[in-house]
A tleap script that builds the chain and sets N, CA, C and O, in Angstrom:
source leaprc.protein.ff14SB
mol = sequence {
  NMET ALA LYS LYS THR ILE GLY ILE LYS PRO
  LEU ALA ASP ARG VAL LEU VAL GLU ALA ALA
  GLU ALA GLU GLU LYS THR SER GLY GLY ILE
  ILE ILE PRO ASP THR ALA LYS GLU LYS PRO
  GLN LYS GLY LYS VAL ILE ALA VAL GLY THR
  GLY LYS PRO ASP GLU PRO ILE THR VAL LYS
  VAL GLY ASP SER ILE LEU TYR GLY LYS TYR
  SER GLY THR GLU ILE THR ILE ASP GLY ASN
  ASP TYR LEU ILE MET ARG GLU SER ASP ILE
  PHE ALA VAL CILE
}
set mol.1.N position { -8.062 -15.240 -8.774 }
set mol.1.CA position { -8.516 -14.118 -7.986 }
set mol.1.C position { -8.794 -12.940 -8.917 }
set mol.1.O position { -7.946 -12.592 -9.739 }
set mol.2.N position { -9.945 -12.338 -8.803 }
set mol.2.CA position { -10.322 -11.229 -9.670 }
set mol.2.C position { -9.615 -9.954 -9.246 }
set mol.2.O position { -9.416 -9.698 -8.059 }
set mol.3.N position { -9.242 -9.165 -10.234 }
set mol.3.CA position { -8.596 -7.888 -9.946 }
set mol.3.C position { -9.643 -6.907 -9.463 }
set mol.3.O position { -10.793 -6.931 -9.901 }
set mol.4.N position { -9.217 -6.027 -8.534 }
set mol.4.CA position { -10.120 -4.993 -8.051 }
set mol.4.C position { -10.183 -3.880 -9.082 }
set mol.4.O position { -9.165 -3.508 -9.666 }
set mol.5.N position { -11.368 -3.352 -9.304 }
set mol.5.CA position { -11.534 -2.222 -10.195 }
set mol.5.C position { -11.859 -1.014 -9.340 }
set mol.5.O position { -12.873 -0.973 -8.643 }
set mol.6.N position { -10.976 -0.036 -9.412 }
set mol.6.CA position { -11.145 1.168 -8.615 }
set mol.6.C position { -11.236 2.337 -9.581 }
set mol.6.O position { -10.487 2.402 -10.556 }
set mol.7.N position { -12.134 3.242 -9.319 }
set mol.7.CA position { -12.312 4.386 -10.208 }
set mol.7.C position { -11.344 5.515 -9.915 }
set mol.7.O position { -11.740 6.681 -9.923 }
set mol.8.N position { -10.095 5.200 -9.659 }
set mol.8.CA position { -9.096 6.228 -9.377 }
set mol.8.C position { -7.808 5.869 -10.105 }
set mol.8.O position { -7.396 4.709 -10.119 }
set mol.9.N position { -7.183 6.860 -10.704 }
set mol.9.CA position { -5.920 6.670 -11.424 }
set mol.9.C position { -4.907 7.641 -10.832 }
set mol.9.O position { -5.047 8.852 -11.004 }
set mol.10.N position { -3.881 7.134 -10.133 }
set mol.10.CA position { -2.856 8.024 -9.569 }
set mol.10.C position { -2.131 8.786 -10.680 }
set mol.10.O position { -2.006 8.300 -11.805 }
set mol.11.N position { -1.663 9.968 -10.348 }
set mol.11.CA position { -0.939 10.794 -11.303 }
set mol.11.C position { 0.568 10.661 -11.122 }
set mol.11.O position { 1.049 10.361 -10.029 }
set mol.12.N position { 1.296 10.885 -12.189 }
set mol.12.CA position { 2.771 10.924 -12.204 }
set mol.12.C position { 3.367 9.703 -11.522 }
set mol.12.O position { 3.108 8.575 -11.940 }
set mol.13.N position { 4.166 9.915 -10.472 }
set mol.13.CA position { 4.885 8.807 -9.821 }
set mol.13.C position { 4.177 8.308 -8.568 }
set mol.13.O position { 4.827 7.762 -7.676 }
set mol.14.N position { 2.867 8.480 -8.480 }
set mol.14.CA position { 2.133 8.044 -7.304 }
set mol.14.C position { 1.576 6.632 -7.505 }
set mol.14.O position { 1.321 6.190 -8.625 }
set mol.15.N position { 1.399 5.946 -6.371 }
set mol.15.CA position { 0.957 4.558 -6.365 }
set mol.15.C position { -0.160 4.418 -5.334 }
set mol.15.O position { -0.054 4.961 -4.235 }
set mol.16.N position { -1.228 3.697 -5.674 }
set mol.16.CA position { -2.317 3.408 -4.739 }
set mol.16.C position { -2.067 2.033 -4.144 }
set mol.16.O position { -1.901 1.056 -4.874 }
set mol.17.N position { -2.040 1.955 -2.803 }
set mol.17.CA position { -1.668 0.729 -2.097 }
set mol.17.C position { -2.764 0.336 -1.113 }
set mol.17.O position { -3.320 1.177 -0.407 }
set mol.18.N position { -3.062 -0.959 -1.082 }
set mol.18.CA position { -3.949 -1.507 -0.060 }
set mol.18.C position { -3.053 -2.106 1.013 }
set mol.18.O position { -2.328 -3.068 0.756 }
set mol.19.N position { -3.100 -1.538 2.221 }
set mol.19.CA position { -2.241 -2.000 3.308 }
set mol.19.C position { -2.648 -3.397 3.760 }
set mol.19.O position { -3.828 -3.745 3.755 }
set mol.20.N position { -1.652 -4.193 4.152 }
set mol.20.CA position { -1.917 -5.529 4.689 }
set mol.20.C position { -2.570 -5.384 6.066 }
set mol.20.O position { -2.426 -4.355 6.725 }
set mol.21.N position { -3.273 -6.405 6.482 }
set mol.21.CA position { -3.907 -6.395 7.791 }
set mol.21.C position { -2.849 -6.398 8.889 }
set mol.21.O position { -1.806 -7.037 8.746 }
set mol.22.N position { -3.111 -5.687 9.984 }
set mol.22.CA position { -2.206 -5.679 11.132 }
set mol.22.C position { -2.210 -7.058 11.786 }
set mol.22.O position { -3.218 -7.764 11.763 }
set mol.23.N position { -1.092 -7.427 12.360 }
set mol.23.CA position { -0.962 -8.728 13.009 }
set mol.23.C position { -1.951 -8.860 14.163 }
set mol.23.O position { -2.100 -7.936 14.963 }
set mol.24.N position { -2.623 -9.998 14.252 }
set mol.24.CA position { -3.599 -10.269 15.313 }
set mol.24.C position { -2.952 -10.929 16.520 }
set mol.24.O position { -3.383 -10.722 17.655 }
set mol.25.N position { -1.898 -11.740 16.270 }
set mol.25.CA position { -1.216 -12.482 17.332 }
set mol.25.C position { 0.283 -12.337 17.181 }
set mol.25.O position { 0.787 -12.106 16.082 }
set mol.26.N position { 0.997 -12.476 18.296 }
set mol.26.CA position { 2.453 -12.533 18.235 }
set mol.26.C position { 2.865 -13.942 17.855 }
set mol.26.O position { 2.032 -14.847 17.803 }
set mol.27.N position { 4.153 -14.128 17.588 }
set mol.27.CA position { 4.622 -15.465 17.223 }
set mol.27.C position { 4.458 -16.446 18.384 }
set mol.27.O position { 4.407 -17.658 18.173 }
set mol.28.N position { 4.377 -15.924 19.604 }
set mol.28.CA position { 4.181 -16.771 20.783 }
set mol.28.C position { 2.717 -17.065 21.074 }
set mol.28.O position { 2.416 -17.807 22.008 }
set mol.29.N position { 1.796 -16.496 20.289 }
set mol.29.CA position { 0.374 -16.785 20.447 }
set mol.29.C position { -0.392 -15.765 21.270 }
set mol.29.O position { -1.578 -15.965 21.532 }
set mol.30.N position { 0.245 -14.680 21.685 }
set mol.30.CA position { -0.444 -13.651 22.465 }
set mol.30.C position { -1.277 -12.792 21.518 }
set mol.30.O position { -0.776 -12.328 20.493 }
set mol.31.N position { -2.540 -12.583 21.858 }
set mol.31.CA position { -3.440 -11.781 21.037 }
set mol.31.C position { -3.157 -10.302 21.300 }
set mol.31.O position { -3.093 -9.863 22.448 }
set mol.32.N position { -2.987 -9.543 20.213 }
set mol.32.CA position { -2.681 -8.118 20.307 }
set mol.32.C position { -3.993 -7.327 20.253 }
set mol.32.O position { -4.765 -7.482 19.307 }
set mol.33.N position { -4.257 -6.468 21.271 }
set mol.33.CA position { -5.488 -5.659 21.226 }
set mol.33.C position { -5.382 -4.577 20.148 }
set mol.33.O position { -4.281 -4.204 19.742 }
set mol.34.N position { -6.528 -4.079 19.690 }
set mol.34.CA position { -6.563 -3.068 18.631 }
set mol.34.C position { -5.745 -1.830 18.983 }
set mol.34.O position { -5.115 -1.240 18.105 }
set mol.35.N position { -5.746 -1.435 20.232 }
set mol.35.CA position { -5.031 -0.228 20.642 }
set mol.35.C position { -3.517 -0.387 20.588 }
set mol.35.O position { -2.802 0.615 20.564 }
set mol.36.N position { -3.011 -1.607 20.569 }
set mol.36.CA position { -1.564 -1.843 20.572 }
set mol.36.C position { -1.031 -2.284 19.209 }
set mol.36.O position { 0.175 -2.479 19.053 }
set mol.37.N position { -1.904 -2.441 18.233 }
set mol.37.CA position { -1.455 -2.899 16.913 }
set mol.37.C position { -0.640 -1.814 16.232 }
set mol.37.O position { -0.976 -0.631 16.293 }
set mol.38.N position { 0.442 -2.239 15.577 }
set mol.38.CA position { 1.271 -1.311 14.825 }
set mol.38.C position { 0.731 -1.158 13.417 }
set mol.38.O position { 0.123 -2.072 12.860 }
set mol.39.N position { 0.966 0.020 12.854 }
set mol.39.CA position { 0.562 0.277 11.482 }
set mol.39.C position { 1.362 -0.640 10.562 }
set mol.39.O position { 2.586 -0.699 10.682 }
set mol.40.N position { 0.709 -1.355 9.648 }
set mol.40.CA position { 1.447 -2.268 8.767 }
set mol.40.C position { 2.392 -1.508 7.848 }
set mol.40.O position { 2.146 -0.353 7.502 }
set mol.41.N position { 3.480 -2.174 7.454 }
set mol.41.CA position { 4.458 -1.567 6.569 }
set mol.41.C position { 4.575 -2.330 5.258 }
set mol.41.O position { 5.547 -2.173 4.519 }
set mol.42.N position { 3.578 -3.155 4.979 }
set mol.42.CA position { 3.564 -3.830 3.687 }
set mol.42.C position { 2.152 -3.796 3.135 }
set mol.42.O position { 1.177 -3.639 3.870 }
set mol.43.N position { 2.067 -3.949 1.823 }
set mol.43.CA position { 0.771 -3.881 1.175 }
set mol.43.C position { 0.854 -4.364 -0.253 }
set mol.43.O position { 1.864 -4.914 -0.691 }
set mol.44.N position { -0.245 -4.141 -0.974 }
set mol.44.CA position { -0.365 -4.604 -2.357 }
set mol.44.C position { -0.694 -3.401 -3.239 }
set mol.44.O position { -1.552 -2.588 -2.895 }
set mol.45.N position { -0.017 -3.296 -4.361 }
set mol.45.CA position { -0.242 -2.197 -5.305 }
set mol.45.C position { -1.569 -2.432 -6.027 }
set mol.45.O position { -1.790 -3.493 -6.610 }
set mol.46.N position { -2.442 -1.434 -5.981 }
set mol.46.CA position { -3.765 -1.520 -6.601 }
set mol.46.C position { -3.803 -0.749 -7.920 }
set mol.46.O position { -4.440 -1.191 -8.877 }
set mol.47.N position { -3.125 0.397 -7.978 }
set mol.47.CA position { -3.085 1.207 -9.203 }
set mol.47.C position { -1.784 2.003 -9.218 }
set mol.47.O position { -1.243 2.336 -8.163 }
set mol.48.N position { -1.286 2.306 -10.404 }
set mol.48.CA position { -0.053 3.090 -10.542 }
set mol.48.C position { -0.266 4.234 -11.522 }
set mol.48.O position { -1.106 4.158 -12.419 }
set mol.49.N position { 0.514 5.300 -11.333 }
set mol.49.CA position { 0.489 6.430 -12.250 }
set mol.49.C position { 1.320 6.114 -13.486 }
set mol.49.O position { 1.806 4.996 -13.658 }
set mol.50.N position { 1.471 7.111 -14.336 }
set mol.50.CA position { 2.213 6.926 -15.574 }
set mol.50.C position { 3.704 7.157 -15.411 }
set mol.50.O position { 4.477 6.846 -16.318 }
set mol.51.N position { 4.123 7.695 -14.279 }
set mol.51.CA position { 5.536 7.990 -14.055 }
set mol.51.C position { 5.879 9.375 -14.560 }
set mol.51.O position { 5.051 10.062 -15.158 }
set mol.52.N position { 7.124 9.776 -14.309 }
set mol.52.CA position { 7.628 11.059 -14.800 }
set mol.52.C position { 8.350 10.800 -16.118 }
set mol.52.O position { 8.777 9.673 -16.370 }
set mol.53.N position { 8.494 11.816 -16.959 }
set mol.53.CA position { 9.154 11.595 -18.259 }
set mol.53.C position { 10.561 11.002 -18.142 }
set mol.53.O position { 10.962 10.195 -18.981 }
set mol.54.N position { 11.307 11.393 -17.120 }
set mol.54.CA position { 12.672 10.891 -16.958 }
set mol.54.C position { 12.779 9.735 -15.964 }
set mol.54.O position { 13.864 9.182 -15.784 }
set mol.55.N position { 11.657 9.356 -15.308 }
set mol.55.CA position { 11.653 8.263 -14.328 }
set mol.55.C position { 10.399 7.407 -14.499 }
set mol.55.O position { 9.354 7.750 -13.945 }
set mol.56.N position { 10.469 6.314 -15.240 }
set mol.56.CA position { 9.279 5.449 -15.384 }
set mol.56.C position { 8.974 4.708 -14.077 }
set mol.56.O position { 9.864 4.492 -13.255 }
set mol.57.N position { 7.731 4.330 -13.900 }
set mol.57.CA position { 7.302 3.569 -12.723 }
set mol.57.C position { 7.865 2.152 -12.831 }
set mol.57.O position { 7.789 1.527 -13.888 }
set mol.58.N position { 8.431 1.648 -11.728 }
set mol.58.CA position { 9.027 0.310 -11.747 }
set mol.58.C position { 8.153 -0.739 -11.074 }
set mol.58.O position { 8.384 -1.933 -11.263 }
set mol.59.N position { 7.151 -0.326 -10.291 }
set mol.59.CA position { 6.238 -1.301 -9.689 }
set mol.59.C position { 5.026 -1.449 -10.598 }
set mol.59.O position { 4.736 -0.576 -11.416 }
set mol.60.N position { 4.318 -2.573 -10.441 }
set mol.60.CA position { 3.133 -2.795 -11.264 }
set mol.60.C position { 1.980 -3.255 -10.378 }
set mol.60.O position { 2.190 -3.661 -9.235 }
set mol.61.N position { 0.795 -3.190 -10.896 }
set mol.61.CA position { -0.408 -3.606 -10.171 }
set mol.61.C position { -0.249 -5.067 -9.756 }
set mol.61.O position { 0.131 -5.916 -10.562 }
set mol.62.N position { -0.543 -5.344 -8.491 }
set mol.62.CA position { -0.453 -6.701 -7.966 }
set mol.62.C position { 0.815 -6.979 -7.180 }
set mol.62.O position { 0.887 -7.980 -6.469 }
set mol.63.N position { 1.831 -6.103 -7.293 }
set mol.63.CA position { 3.077 -6.293 -6.542 }
set mol.63.C position { 2.830 -6.153 -5.045 }
set mol.63.O position { 2.059 -5.296 -4.614 }
set mol.64.N position { 3.491 -7.002 -4.252 }
set mol.64.CA position { 3.508 -6.858 -2.801 }
set mol.64.C position { 4.738 -6.023 -2.471 }
set mol.64.O position { 5.835 -6.300 -2.956 }
set mol.65.N position { 4.549 -4.996 -1.643 }
set mol.65.CA position { 5.632 -4.055 -1.390 }
set mol.65.C position { 5.842 -3.803 0.101 }
set mol.65.O position { 4.968 -4.077 0.922 }
set mol.66.N position { 7.021 -3.275 0.431 }
set mol.66.CA position { 7.344 -2.766 1.760 }
set mol.66.C position { 7.512 -1.264 1.641 }
set mol.66.O position { 8.144 -0.782 0.701 }
set mol.67.N position { 6.947 -0.511 2.594 }
set mol.67.CA position { 7.049 0.948 2.547 }
set mol.67.C position { 7.288 1.478 3.955 }
set mol.67.O position { 7.172 0.740 4.933 }
set mol.68.N position { 7.619 2.754 4.051 }
set mol.68.CA position { 7.904 3.388 5.336 }
set mol.68.C position { 6.685 3.439 6.232 }
set mol.68.O position { 5.551 3.496 5.758 }
set mol.69.N position { 6.932 3.419 7.539 }
set mol.69.CA position { 5.841 3.391 8.520 }
set mol.69.C position { 4.899 4.584 8.382 }
set mol.69.O position { 3.689 4.439 8.553 }
set mol.70.N position { 5.436 5.746 8.079 }
set mol.70.CA position { 4.604 6.958 7.994 }
set mol.70.C position { 4.476 7.457 6.555 }
set mol.70.O position { 4.254 8.647 6.332 }
set mol.71.N position { 4.613 6.573 5.594 }
set mol.71.CA position { 4.534 6.943 4.179 }
set mol.71.C position { 3.093 7.087 3.724 }
set mol.71.O position { 2.190 6.427 4.238 }
set mol.72.N position { 2.900 7.957 2.758 }
set mol.72.CA position { 1.615 8.067 2.086 }
set mol.72.C position { 0.541 8.818 2.837 }
set mol.72.O position { 0.713 9.227 3.986 }
set mol.73.N position { -0.563 8.983 2.154 }
set mol.73.CA position { -1.745 9.640 2.688 }
set mol.73.C position { -2.879 8.634 2.680 }
set mol.73.O position { -3.133 7.985 1.665 }
set mol.74.N position { -3.563 8.503 3.812 }
set mol.74.CA position { -4.668 7.549 3.912 }
set mol.74.C position { -5.909 8.128 3.246 }
set mol.74.O position { -6.277 9.278 3.490 }
set mol.75.N position { -6.551 7.322 2.402 }
set mol.75.CA position { -7.797 7.721 1.756 }
set mol.75.C position { -8.789 6.564 1.842 }
set mol.75.O position { -8.394 5.407 1.984 }
set mol.76.N position { -10.070 6.883 1.755 }
set mol.76.CA position { -11.119 5.865 1.770 }
set mol.76.C position { -11.901 5.952 0.467 }
set mol.76.O position { -12.396 7.016 0.096 }
set mol.77.N position { -12.005 4.821 -0.222 }
set mol.77.CA position { -12.743 4.742 -1.478 }
set mol.77.C position { -13.733 3.593 -1.359 }
set mol.77.O position { -13.337 2.452 -1.119 }
set mol.78.N position { -15.005 3.885 -1.525 }
set mol.78.CA position { -16.063 2.876 -1.436 }
set mol.78.C position { -15.990 2.076 -0.137 }
set mol.78.O position { -16.240 0.871 -0.140 }
set mol.79.N position { -15.651 2.732 0.968 }
set mol.79.CA position { -15.596 2.084 2.269 }
set mol.79.C position { -14.323 1.301 2.545 }
set mol.79.O position { -14.186 0.720 3.621 }
set mol.80.N position { -13.385 1.270 1.597 }
set mol.80.CA position { -12.109 0.577 1.790 }
set mol.80.C position { -10.998 1.600 2.003 }
set mol.80.O position { -10.988 2.656 1.371 }
set mol.81.N position { -10.069 1.283 2.891 }
set mol.81.CA position { -8.956 2.182 3.188 }
set mol.81.C position { -7.756 1.855 2.311 }
set mol.81.O position { -7.401 0.690 2.130 }
set mol.82.N position { -7.140 2.898 1.771 }
set mol.82.CA position { -5.966 2.773 0.912 }
set mol.82.C position { -4.943 3.828 1.313 }
set mol.82.O position { -5.243 4.754 2.067 }
set mol.83.N position { -3.747 3.670 0.798 }
set mol.83.CA position { -2.701 4.677 0.918 }
set mol.83.C position { -2.336 5.121 -0.485 }
set mol.83.O position { -2.267 4.298 -1.397 }
set mol.84.N position { -2.104 6.403 -0.666 }
set mol.84.CA position { -1.563 6.888 -1.925 }
set mol.84.C position { -0.217 7.518 -1.592 }
set mol.84.O position { -0.122 8.393 -0.731 }
set mol.85.N position { 0.824 7.060 -2.289 }
set mol.85.CA position { 2.177 7.500 -1.964 }
set mol.85.C position { 3.006 7.618 -3.226 }
set mol.85.O position { 2.631 7.116 -4.286 }
set mol.86.N position { 4.132 8.287 -3.095 }
set mol.86.CA position { 5.081 8.371 -4.204 }
set mol.86.C position { 5.837 7.053 -4.296 }
set mol.86.O position { 6.031 6.365 -3.293 }
set mol.87.N position { 6.259 6.710 -5.494 }
set mol.87.CA position { 7.006 5.467 -5.662 }
set mol.87.C position { 8.294 5.487 -4.846 }
set mol.87.O position { 8.765 4.434 -4.418 }
set mol.88.N position { 8.863 6.652 -4.626 }
set mol.88.CA position { 10.114 6.746 -3.853 }
set mol.88.C position { 9.923 6.373 -2.384 }
set mol.88.O position { 10.905 6.124 -1.685 }
set mol.89.N position { 8.670 6.330 -1.900 }
set mol.89.CA position { 8.390 5.900 -0.516 }
set mol.89.C position { 8.410 4.374 -0.381 }
set mol.89.O position { 8.374 3.848 0.731 }
set mol.90.N position { 8.469 3.669 -1.508 }
set mol.90.CA position { 8.481 2.202 -1.492 }
set mol.90.C position { 9.925 1.735 -1.346 }
set mol.90.O position { 10.805 2.152 -2.099 }
set mol.91.N position { 10.157 0.853 -0.354 }
set mol.91.CA position { 11.508 0.340 -0.096 }
set mol.91.C position { 11.840 -0.878 -0.932 }
set mol.91.O position { 12.968 -1.003 -1.408 }
set mol.92.N position { 10.875 -1.791 -1.126 }
set mol.92.CA position { 11.184 -3.040 -1.814 }
set mol.92.C position { 9.909 -3.701 -2.332 }
set mol.92.O position { 8.812 -3.464 -1.828 }
set mol.93.N position { 10.087 -4.531 -3.348 }
set mol.93.CA position { 9.023 -5.408 -3.846 }
set mol.93.C position { 9.327 -6.780 -3.289 }
set mol.93.O position { 10.451 -7.267 -3.414 }
set mol.94.N position { 8.328 -7.417 -2.668 }
set mol.94.CA position { 8.554 -8.750 -2.057 }
set mol.94.C position { 7.773 -9.818 -2.800 }
set mol.94.O position { 7.834 -10.993 -2.438 }
savepdb mol mol.pdb
quit
């Protein structure tokens, strides 16, 4: 799989994340309409900043992560939606 090339470099402890797609069906097979879909809480790291002098970045490009429901700021680059957030908003690497 080819890596995505994005013309953006996060600063300091910020991370650029591509959110995972919202669930289309429940485990029982019920189709969820667009208006009822929950905001995803997992995604893939696309770019990372350099970190702070006393706190290096611990995630790397390509990591799958879990983050808070209302974490980050939504941005659109070349028609694709991303989140930019601080590394401290990330709960876990999966």
